[in-house]
C-alpha positions in Angstrom: 4.1 -1.8 -45.1 2.8 -4.5 -47.9 0.4 -3.2 -50.5 0.0 -6.4 -52.0 0.9 -9.8 -50.9 -1.0 -12.8 -52.7 0.9 -13.7 -55.8 4.4 -12.9 -57.2 3.1 -10.2 -59.4 1.2 -8.5 -56.8 4.2 -8.2 -54.1 4.8 -4.7 -55.2 5.1 -1.4 -52.6 5.4 2.2 -53.1 7.8 3.4 -50.3 8.6 7.2 -50.8 11.3 8.0 -53.1 11.8 4.4 -54.5 10.3 1.6 -56.2 10.9 -1.9 -55.0 9.5 -5.6 -55.1 8.5 -7.4 -52.1 9.4 -11.1 -51.7 11.4 -11.8 -54.6 15.2 -12.4 -55.4 17.2 -9.9 -57.6 19.6 -11.5 -60.3 20.7 -11.4 -64.0 22.8 -12.4 -66.9 25.8 -10.8 -68.4 24.2 -7.8 -70.2 26.9 -5.7 -71.9 28.7 -7.1 -75.0 32.5 -7.0 -74.8 33.8 -3.9 -76.4 36.2 -1.4 -76.0 36.9 0.5 -72.4 35.1 3.8 -72.9 37.3 7.0 -71.8 36.4 8.7 -68.8 37.8 11.3 -66.4 40.2 9.9 -63.7 38.4 9.2 -60.5 39.8 7.2 -57.6 37.7 4.3 -55.8 37.1 6.6 -52.9 35.6 9.5 -55.1 33.8 7.3 -57.0 32.2 5.8 -53.8 31.6 9.0 -52.3 30.0 10.3 -55.5 27.4 7.4 -55.8 26.4 7.0 -51.9 25.9 10.9 -51.8 23.1 10.7 -54.5 19.8 10.6 -52.6 17.6 9.9 -55.7 17.6 9.2 -59.3 17.3 11.3 -62.2 14.4 11.1 -64.6 14.9 8.1 -67.0 13.2 5.5 -69.0 14.7 2.1 -69.4 14.7 -1.6 -69.4 16.0 -3.7 -66.7 17.3 -7.3 -67.0 17.7 -9.6 -64.1 18.8 -13.3 -63.9 20.1 -15.7 -61.5 22.2 -19.0 -61.6 22.6 -20.1 -57.9 23.1 -24.0 -58.7 19.6 -25.0 -57.3 18.0 -28.3 -57.9 15.3 -28.3 -60.5 12.2 -27.0 -58.6 8.6 -27.5 -59.3 6.7 -25.0 -61.4 9.9 -23.5 -63.2 8.1 -23.5 -66.5 5.5 -20.9 -65.2 7.4 -17.4 -65.6 5.4 -15.6 -62.9 6.3 -18.7 -60.3 8.7 -18.3 -57.4 10.6 -21.0 -59.0 11.2 -18.9 -62.1 12.5 -16.0 -60.0 15.1 -18.0 -58.7 16.5 -19.3 -61.8 16.4 -17.7 -65.4 16.2 -14.1 -66.7 13.4 -11.3 -66.1 12.8 -8.1 -67.8 11.3 -4.8 -66.3 10.6 -1.7 -68.0 10.7 1.3 -65.9 9.4 5.0 -66.6 10.6 7.5 -63.6 9.7 11.1 -63.4 10.3 11.6 -59.6 9.3 9.7 -56.4 5.9 10.2 -56.7 5.6 9.6 -60.6 6.6 6.4 -61.8 5.6 3.2 -63.8 7.1 -0.2 -63.6 6.1 -2.9 -66.1 6.7 -6.6 -65.7 5.9 -8.1 -69.2 5.5 -12.0 -69.6 4.5 -14.1 -72.1 0.9 -13.0 -73.1 0.3 -11.0 -70.0 1.9 -8.1 -68.2 1.7 -6.6 -64.5 2.1 -2.8 -64.2 2.6 -0.8 -61.0 1.8 3.1 -61.5 2.2 5.7 -59.0 0.8 9.2 -60.1 1.0 11.4 -57.4 -1.7 10.3 -54.5 -2.6 7.3 -56.4 -1.1 3.9 -57.0 -2.4 1.4 -59.3 -1.3 -2.5 -59.7 -2.4 -4.0 -63.0 -2.7 -7.9 -63.4 -3.8 -8.7 -67.0 -4.0 -12.4 -66.4 -6.5 -12.0 -63.7 -8.2 -8.7 -65.2 -7.8 -7.3 -61.7 -6.5 -3.9 -60.5 -5.7 -2.9 -56.8 -5.9 0.8 -56.1 -4.2 2.5 -53.2 -5.1 6.0 -52.1 -1.9 7.4 -50.7 -2.2 9.9 -47.9 -1.4 13.5 -48.5 1.4 13.5 -45.5 2.9 10.5 -47.5 2.3 11.8 -51.2 3.9 15.3 -50.2 6.8 13.7 -48.4 5.9 15.1 -44.8 6.0 11.9 -43.4 7.6 8.8 -45.1 5.9 5.8 -46.0 7.0 2.8 -44.0 9.6 0.9 -45.8 8.9 -3.0 -46.4 11.2 -5.8 -46.7 12.2 -5.8 -50.2 14.2 -6.9 -52.9 16.0 -4.2 -55.0 14.3 -3.4 -58.7 16.9 -1.2 -60.0 20.6 -1.4 -59.9 20.4 1.9 -58.0 18.6 0.3 -55.1 20.9 -2.7 -55.2 23.9 -0.6 -55.1 22.4 1.2 -52.2 22.2 -1.9 -50.1 25.4 -3.3 -50.9 27.2 0.0 -50.4 25.9 0.1 -46.9 28.3 -2.7 -46.1 31.3 -0.9 -47.0 33.6 -0.4 -44.1 36.7 -2.1 -42.5 35.5 -5.6 -43.7 35.8 -4.6 -47.5 38.3 -3.5 -49.9 37.2 -0.9 -52.2 38.8 -0.8 -55.7 37.9 -0.1 -59.2 38.5 -1.8 -62.7 38.5 -1.2 -66.3 35.5 1.3 -67.4 32.8 -0.4 -69.4 30.0 0.4 -71.7 26.5 -0.6 -70.2 23.0 0.1 -72.2 25.1 2.4 -74.5 26.6 4.5 -71.4 30.1 4.8 -70.6 30.6 3.6 -67.1 33.1 3.4 -64.3 33.4 0.1 -62.5 33.7 0.1 -58.5 34.7 -3.0 -57.2 33.7 -4.3 -53.4 35.5 -7.4 -52.0 34.7 -8.9 -48.6 38.0 -9.5 -46.9 36.7 -12.5 -44.9 37.1 -15.9 -46.6 33.8 -17.2 -45.0 31.8 -14.9 -47.1 30.6 -16.8 -50.2 30.5 -13.3 -52.1 33.8 -13.0 -53.8 33.3 -9.5 -55.3 30.3 -6.9 -55.8 31.0 -5.0 -59.1 28.8 -2.0 -59.6 29.0 -0.1 -63.0 28.3 3.5 -62.4 27.0 6.1 -65.4 30.3 8.5 -65.8 27.7 11.1 -66.5 24.8 10.8 -63.9 26.9 8.8 -61.2 23.6 6.4 -61.5 24.4 2.6 -60.9 23.6 0.8 -64.3 24.5 -2.7 -63.7 25.3 -4.7 -60.3 27.0 -7.9 -60.4 27.5 -10.6 -57.6 30.5 -12.9 -58.2 30.8 -15.9 -56.2 34.3 -16.6 -54.3 36.5 -18.4 -56.8 34.1 -17.8 -60.0 34.9 -15.3 -62.8 31.4 -14.7 -63.9 28.3 -13.6 -62.2 25.9 -15.7 -60.3 23.5 -12.8 -59.6 23.2 -9.6 -61.8 20.5 -6.8 -62.3 21.3 -4.2 -65.0 19.8 -1.8 -67.5 19.9 -3.1 -71.2 18.7 0.1 -72.3 18.4 3.7 -70.4 17.6 7.1 -71.6 17.9 10.2 -69.2 14.7 12.0 -70.2 12.0 12.6 -68.3 9.0 10.4 -69.2 5.6 12.1 -70.6 3.1 12.5 -67.9 0.9 10.4 -70.1 2.9 7.2 -69.0 1.5 7.7 -65.3 -2.1 8.2 -66.3 -4.1 4.7 -65.8 -7.7 3.8 -66.1 -9.0 0.4 -65.3 -9.7 -1.5 -68.4 -13.5 -2.2 -68.9 -14.6 -5.3 -67.1 -11.8 -5.2 -64.6 -12.4 -6.2 -60.9 -11.2 -3.2 -59.0 -10.1 -3.7 -55.2 -9.2 -0.8 -53.1 -6.4 -1.0 -50.4 -5.1 1.3 -47.8 -1.3 2.3 -47.7 -0.8 0.6 -44.2 -2.2 -2.6 -45.6 -3.6 -5.5 -43.4 -2.4 -7.1 -39.9 -0.7 -10.3 -40.3 -2.6 -13.2 -39.2 -1.6 -14.3 -35.5 1.1 -16.6 -35.6 2.1 -16.3 -38.8 6.0 -15.6 -39.1 6.7 -12.0 -40.3 9.9 -9.8 -41.2 9.9 -8.8 -37.5 10.3 -12.6 -36.5 13.8 -12.7 -37.9 17.0 -12.1 -36.0 20.4 -11.4 -37.3 23.5 -12.9 -36.0 26.7 -11.3 -36.9 27.3 -8.5 -39.2 28.2 -7.2 -42.6 29.3 -10.1 -45.1 28.7 -12.7 -42.2 25.3 -11.8 -41.2 23.1 -14.5 -40.7 19.2 -14.6 -40.6 17.9 -16.6 -37.7 14.2 -17.4 -38.3 11.7 -19.8 -36.6 11.1 -22.9 -38.4 7.5 -21.8 -38.9 8.6 -19.7 -41.8 8.7 -23.6 -43.4 5.3 -24.7 -42.2 3.5 -21.5 -43.0 4.2 -22.2 -46.5 3.2 -25.6 -46.8 -0.2 -26.0 -48.6 -3.3 -26.3 -46.5 -1.7 -24.3 -43.4 -3.8 -22.1 -42.0 -1.3 -19.7 -41.4 0.2 -20.0 -44.9 0.3 -17.6 -47.9 -2.2 -15.1 -46.6 -0.6 -14.3 -43.2 3.2 -14.7 -44.1 3.2 -13.1 -47.5 4.4 -16.2 -49.1 2.5 -17.2 -52.4 0.8 -20.7 -52.6 3.5 -22.2 -54.8 6.0 -22.0 -52.1 5.3 -25.2 -50.7 6.1 -27.5 -53.1 9.4 -25.3 -53.7 10.5 -25.8 -50.2 9.8 -29.4 -50.2 12.1 -29.8 -53.3 14.8 -27.9 -51.7 14.4 -29.6 -48.3 14.5 -33.0 -50.0 17.8 -32.1 -51.7 19.7 -30.9 -48.5 22.1 -33.0 -46.8 22.1 -34.2 -43.2 24.5 -32.4 -40.9 25.3 -32.6 -37.3 27.8 -31.1 -34.7 28.2 -29.4 -31.4 25.1 -27.2 -32.1 22.8 -30.5 -32.9 21.5 -31.7 -35.9 19.5 -30.8 -39.1 19.9 -30.1 -43.0 22.1 -28.4 -45.0 21.3 -26.6 -48.2 24.4 -25.0 -50.0 24.1 -23.0 -53.3 27.0 -21.1 -54.9 25.8 -17.9 -53.1 23.7 -18.8 -50.2 23.7 -21.4 -47.4 20.8 -22.6 -45.6 20.7 -24.7 -42.2 17.4 -26.1 -41.1 17.9 -27.4 -37.6 15.9 -30.2 -36.1 15.1 -27.9 -33.0 13.2 -25.5 -35.2 15.3 -22.7 -36.6 16.1 -21.8 -40.1 19.6 -19.9 -40.7 20.1 -18.3 -43.8 23.4 -16.3 -45.2 26.0 -15.9 -48.0 28.5 -17.5 -46.0 30.2 -20.9 -45.5 28.5 -23.6 -43.5 30.6 -23.3 -40.8 29.2 -19.6 -40.1 25.8 -21.0 -39.9 27.1 -23.7 -37.3 28.6 -21.3 -35.2 25.4 -19.2 -35.3 23.2 -22.5 -34.4 25.8 -23.1 -31.2 24.0 -19.4 -30.0 21.1 -19.7 -27.6 18.1 -19.6 -30.0 16.3 -16.4 -30.0 13.0 -16.1 -28.3 10.9 -15.9 -31.9 7.1 -14.8 -31.0 6.1 -17.5 -33.5 8.5 -20.1 -33.0 7.6 -23.6 -32.6 8.8 -25.7 -29.7 12.0 -27.9 -29.9 9.7 -30.8 -29.4 7.8 -30.0 -32.1 10.0 -28.5 -35.0 8.2 -27.2 -37.7 9.7 -28.7 -41.1 8.0 -29.9 -44.3 7.2 -33.5 -44.8 9.9 -35.3 -46.9 10.8 -39.0 -47.6 14.2 -40.6 -47.4 
């Protein structure tokens, strides 16, 4: 389910019981300043993991979340525009959150001289984009608003440390070593540190470190540390947080005078024929070594002027130049699986084959080559091998 799909700030959705952002990449910078380890009751890693995974919802809170990333990507076009996809892939971003319960929350993404707000107030959801002076209103059906039927869950990027931790904790199993580290202070809160370490050396992820609030068992910060590194490449965490229920006035919204108001249904539109969607992706492997195998048309659909581009795929219009820049920085590779181009960052590897496949994972290139050696899945929108969909580039 996608409520909005035309721009970065419009990729917001309202699944029941959570707040998420669509089509973006999570990340963050070192948030807490070094200070003495706070004293907390002793808890084993197993107890801490059980308590965190047992929590089904967040307590009421008001807070500020900072997310940044440093993935070693080449310089991308549009990086100076804070609302662009390029800006999301590098740098720092701030989000303000007011959360009372799954049906009453507000998320504000302030930018220089502008702001985008997502508000849910019971059966109504609003997206306000100040730069466009536009408002999108979504009426939420009673069966969804009251929780009798769960809202469809979109493919999404986590917005809060809790959501990010939920996705990571799902990977815990025989392929992961679970431990704890010295207690830390995050956003003024004493917190435990839960550490998840992939056992396979083929994962580019070295550790996932989750700072868990000692009083509420809520993840306050999540750090992704690349194998062999000491500092996070990706992080999301609170810089301030107060576990107090926000006033109801925070969820009241009236469209500003002169704003364009659009009405949209909760179910959203139907993807344009031939456009790649989340259902077009297949997953090869499991856990930390999972690889997404997508049709090459995910690249061609993002190119400027393509009829099945941003509107159909959910990609914003600035992705074409970005994909071109990334494609030009990729290295020619070949093997028993065929040939193509490899883009390797500190945390993610991408293989674009000449036969029209795109394989992505937080894994070493060898894992991508093994996945590429397997028969190509029958993607509904995949191009033929004779005419692979790849962006134009020059040698």
